[in-house]
C-alpha positions in Angstrom: -6.9 -31.4 -46.2 -7.1 -30.6 -49.9 -9.5 -31.7 -52.7 -11.0 -30.6 -55.9 -13.9 -28.3 -55.5 -17.3 -29.0 -57.1 -18.0 -26.8 -60.1 -20.7 -24.3 -59.4 -23.6 -23.7 -61.8 -25.2 -20.3 -61.6 -28.2 -21.3 -63.7 -31.5 -20.8 -62.1 -34.4 -23.2 -62.9 -37.8 -21.8 -63.6 -40.9 -23.1 -62.0 -42.3 -26.4 -63.3 -44.5 -25.7 -66.3 -47.7 -27.5 -67.3 -46.8 -30.6 -69.3 -48.8 -31.4 -72.4 -48.9 -35.0 -73.6 -48.7 -33.9 -77.2 -45.1 -33.1 -76.6 -44.3 -36.8 -76.8 -44.6 -37.8 -80.4 -44.4 -41.5 -79.6 -47.7 -41.4 -77.8 -51.0 -41.5 -79.7 -52.9 -39.1 -77.5 -56.1 -39.7 -79.5 -56.4 -43.3 -78.3 -56.2 -42.2 -74.6 -59.2 -41.2 -72.6 -59.3 -37.8 -71.0 -58.8 -39.1 -67.5 -55.8 -41.2 -68.5 -54.3 -38.3 -70.4 -54.6 -36.0 -67.4 -53.0 -38.5 -65.0 -50.0 -39.0 -67.3 -49.5 -35.3 -67.7 -49.7 -34.7 -63.9 -47.2 -37.5 -63.1 -44.7 -36.1 -65.6 -45.1 -32.6 -64.2 -44.5 -33.8 -60.7 -41.4 -35.7 -61.7 -39.9 -32.7 -63.4 -40.6 -30.6 -60.3 -38.8 -33.1 -58.1 -35.8 -33.1 -60.4 -35.7 -29.3 -60.4 -35.7 -29.2 -56.5 -33.0 -31.9 -56.3 -30.8 -29.9 -58.7 -31.3 -26.8 -56.6 -30.3 -28.6 -53.4 -27.2 -30.0 -55.1 -26.1 -26.5 -56.1 -26.6 -25.3 -52.5 -24.7 -28.2 -51.0 -21.8 -27.6 -53.5 -21.7 -23.9 -52.4 -21.6 -24.9 -48.7 -18.8 -27.4 -49.3 -16.7 -24.9 -51.2 -17.1 -22.4 -48.3 -16.1 -25.1 -45.7 -13.1 -26.1 -47.8 -12.0 -22.4 -47.9 -12.4 -22.1 -44.1 -10.5 -25.4 -43.5 -7.6 -24.2 -45.7 -7.4 -21.0 -43.6 -7.4 -22.9 -40.3 -4.7 -25.2 -41.6 -2.6 -22.2 -42.5 -3.0 -20.7 -39.0 -2.1 -24.1 -37.4 1.1 -24.2 -39.3 1.9 -20.6 -38.2 1.3 -21.6 -34.6 3.6 -24.6 -34.9 6.4 -22.4 -36.2 5.8 -19.9 -33.4 6.0 -22.7 -30.7 9.2 -24.0 -32.2 10.7 -20.5 -32.1 9.7 -20.0 -28.4 11.2 -23.3 -27.5 14.5 -22.1 -28.9 14.3 -18.7 -27.3 13.2 -20.0 -23.8 15.9 -19.3 -21.3 17.9 -22.2 -19.9 19.1 -21.3 -16.4 21.6 -23.1 -14.2 20.2 -23.9 -10.8 22.8 -21.9 -9.0 21.9 -18.8 -11.1 18.3 -19.1 -10.1 19.0 -19.3 -6.4 21.6 -16.6 -6.6 19.1 -14.2 -8.2 16.4 -15.1 -5.6 18.9 -14.5 -2.8 19.9 -11.1 -4.2 16.3 -10.0 -4.4 15.6 -11.0 -0.8 18.8 -9.2 0.3 17.7 -6.0 -1.4 14.3 -6.1 0.3 15.9 -6.8 3.7 18.2 -3.7 3.2 15.3 -1.4 2.5 13.2 -2.7 5.4 16.2 -2.4 7.8 16.2 1.3 7.2 12.6 1.4 8.5 13.4 -0.8 11.5 11.8 -3.9 10.1 13.4 -7.3 9.4 12.6 -10.4 7.2 12.9 -13.9 8.5 11.5 -17.4 7.9 12.3 -17.1 4.2 11.3 -20.3 2.3 11.4 -21.1 -1.5 9.3 -23.6 -3.3 10.7 -23.7 -6.8 8.8 -25.6 -9.6 10.6 -26.0 -12.9 11.5 -28.6 -15.6 15.0 -29.9 -15.2 16.7 -31.0 -18.4 20.2 -32.4 -19.3 22.1 -31.1 -22.3 25.6 -30.8 -23.4 26.3 -27.9 -21.0 24.9 -29.8 -17.9 21.7 -29.6 -15.9 19.4 -26.7 -16.8 16.1 -25.4 -15.5 13.3 -24.6 -17.9 11.1 -21.9 -16.4 7.7 -20.9 -17.8 7.9 -17.9 -20.2 5.6 -14.9 -19.9 3.4 -15.9 -22.9 2.6 -19.4 -21.6 -0.6 -20.4 -19.8 -0.2 -22.5 -16.7 -2.1 -23.5 -13.6 -1.6 -21.6 -10.3 -0.5 -24.8 -8.5 2.4 -25.1 -10.9 3.9 -21.7 -10.0 6.9 -21.4 -7.7 6.3 -19.9 -4.3 8.3 -17.6 -2.0 7.2 -17.1 1.6 8.6 -14.9 4.4 7.7 -13.0 7.5 8.1 -9.3 8.2 8.3 -8.0 11.8 9.3 -4.9 13.6 12.9 -4.6 14.7 13.8 -5.2 18.4 15.9 -2.0 18.8 15.1 1.6 18.4 16.4 3.1 15.1 19.9 4.4 15.5 20.6 8.0 14.6 21.9 11.3 15.9 18.5 12.2 17.5 18.3 9.0 19.5 20.3 10.5 22.4 18.8 14.0 22.3 16.9 15.4 25.3 13.9 17.7 25.5 14.7 21.1 27.0 12.4 21.6 30.0 10.2 24.7 30.4 12.1 26.9 32.9 10.2 30.1 32.6 8.9 31.4 35.9 11.2 29.2 38.0 14.0 30.5 40.2 17.6 30.0 39.1 18.3 27.1 41.6 15.2 25.2 40.5 16.2 25.7 36.9 19.7 24.3 37.6 18.2 21.2 39.2 15.7 20.5 36.3 18.5 21.0 33.7 20.7 18.5 35.6 17.9 15.9 35.7 17.4 16.4 31.9 21.1 15.7 31.3 21.7 19.4 30.3 23.8 22.1 31.7 23.4 25.8 32.6 24.9 28.1 30.0 25.3 31.8 30.2 23.2 33.5 32.9 22.2 37.2 32.3 20.0 39.5 34.4 17.4 42.0 33.3 15.1 44.4 35.0 11.6 42.9 35.1 9.2 44.3 37.7 6.6 41.7 36.8 8.6 38.7 37.8 9.8 37.4 41.2 13.4 38.0 42.1 15.9 35.7 40.5 13.1 34.1 38.3 13.8 32.9 34.8 12.2 35.2 32.3 13.8 33.8 29.1 15.8 30.8 28.0 17.6 29.5 24.9 17.0 26.9 23.5 13.2 27.4 23.8 11.1 25.0 26.0 10.6 21.4 24.5 13.3 21.8 21.9 15.7 18.9 21.4 19.3 19.3 22.5 22.3 16.9 22.7 23.5 15.6 26.1 25.2 18.2 28.3 24.2 21.0 26.0 24.2 24.4 27.7 20.9 26.3 28.1 21.3 30.1 28.4 19.1 31.7 31.0 17.8 35.2 31.6 16.7 36.0 35.1 15.0 39.0 36.8 17.3 41.4 38.6 16.7 40.8 42.3 17.6 44.4 43.3 15.1 45.9 40.8 12.4 43.6 42.0 13.0 44.5 45.6 12.7 48.2 44.7 9.5 47.6 42.8 8.0 45.7 45.7 8.9 48.2 48.4 5.4 49.8 48.2 3.7 46.5 48.9 5.5 45.7 52.3 2.2 45.8 54.1 0.8 42.8 52.2 1.7 39.4 53.8 3.9 37.3 51.7 5.3 33.9 52.2 9.0 33.4 52.6 10.9 33.4 49.4 12.8 30.3 50.2 9.6 28.3 50.2 8.8 29.2 46.6 11.0 26.6 44.9 9.5 23.7 46.8 5.8 24.9 46.9 5.3 26.6 43.5 4.0 24.7 40.6 6.9 25.9 38.5 9.2 23.7 40.6 7.8 20.7 38.8 9.8 19.7 35.7 7.6 20.5 32.6 5.2 23.0 34.3 5.8 26.5 32.9 3.7 29.7 33.4 1.0 28.6 31.1 0.4 25.2 32.7 0.8 26.7 36.2 -1.9 29.4 35.4 -4.3 26.8 34.3 -3.8 24.7 37.4 -4.1 27.7 39.7 -7.3 28.8 38.0 -8.7 25.3 38.9 -7.7 25.6 42.5 -4.4 23.8 42.4 -2.3 26.3 44.3 1.0 24.5 44.8 3.0 21.2 44.8 1.1 19.8 47.8 -2.3 20.2 46.2 -0.9 18.7 42.9 0.4 15.6 44.8 -3.1 14.8 46.0 -4.8 15.0 42.6 -5.6 12.3 40.1 -3.3 12.5 37.0 -6.3 12.2 34.6 -7.9 15.2 36.3 -4.6 17.1 36.0 -4.3 16.3 32.3 -7.9 17.6 31.7 -7.3 20.8 33.6 -3.9 21.6 32.0 -5.0 20.4 28.6 -2.0 18.1 28.3 -1.3 14.3 27.9 -2.0 11.8 30.6 1.7 10.7 30.6 2.9 14.2 31.2 0.3 14.7 34.0 1.4 11.5 35.7 5.0 12.7 35.6 4.0 15.9 37.3 2.0 14.2 40.1 4.9 11.7 40.7 7.4 14.6 41.0 5.1 16.5 43.4 4.7 13.4 45.6 8.5 12.7 45.6 9.2 16.3 46.6 6.9 16.0 49.6 8.4 12.8 50.9 
């Protein structure tokens, strides 16, 4: 919109002055009475005041109109700039082939599936709900997708849905087949062989040392250490107490009654797979003297006494009961 602006007048009108009838030469004031003269002067003064107020209002209206015309001109200029920007965006908006869109979506899902597979998770029930404008041009069918600077309702957006679940199998790796090395300290050599065999391991190098504090032929050291991980059939080196040295050290205690040595493997707590000297000492302090006593106990009570897990205590009790049957 364009138009000629009203000219502005910066003149300011003074307040209405008192009108004197003598200022009109055509009127013979001497022939008028005082009341008539005063009425005429008052009427003329009021008319001039009204004219002055109207002129002031006209000037204010002209100023407001000029300001509105300036604002309208600025808005029209901004509108033209926006139209040019929209035309430019229409030209720059990507035109995608349908097969390109679905190929990109498939690649994205494939990348996510690969990363989740490494953590033993999988993606299934993948579904796409694509919403786009389809157009036909000289190059064929194209999809117009919304650009990043557009405003659009949420119901007009495309959707991708899928379900993530844990894998059915254990993660594969070199540690999957590894076995835990049992605690063999304090057990005799034959018991140690049996426990290693049940754990899928083998006896490695066996050496003897003089140890007066250990029973004859008892394991005093091992490598790898207890509860370490070892591959199947891995050898475990054992160090056992020298039987001859122990017999010499015990020669002064022949007067004390002792149980036959051959019963120790089957009755001592160390005969249980997973019970070493530390656990055995805790159990004996609580009154659990041997395998028979252990077989009669509740696994939860055993776990509390030995300060171990319930699953390990259940394994101990099951082994003790199987050894007595």
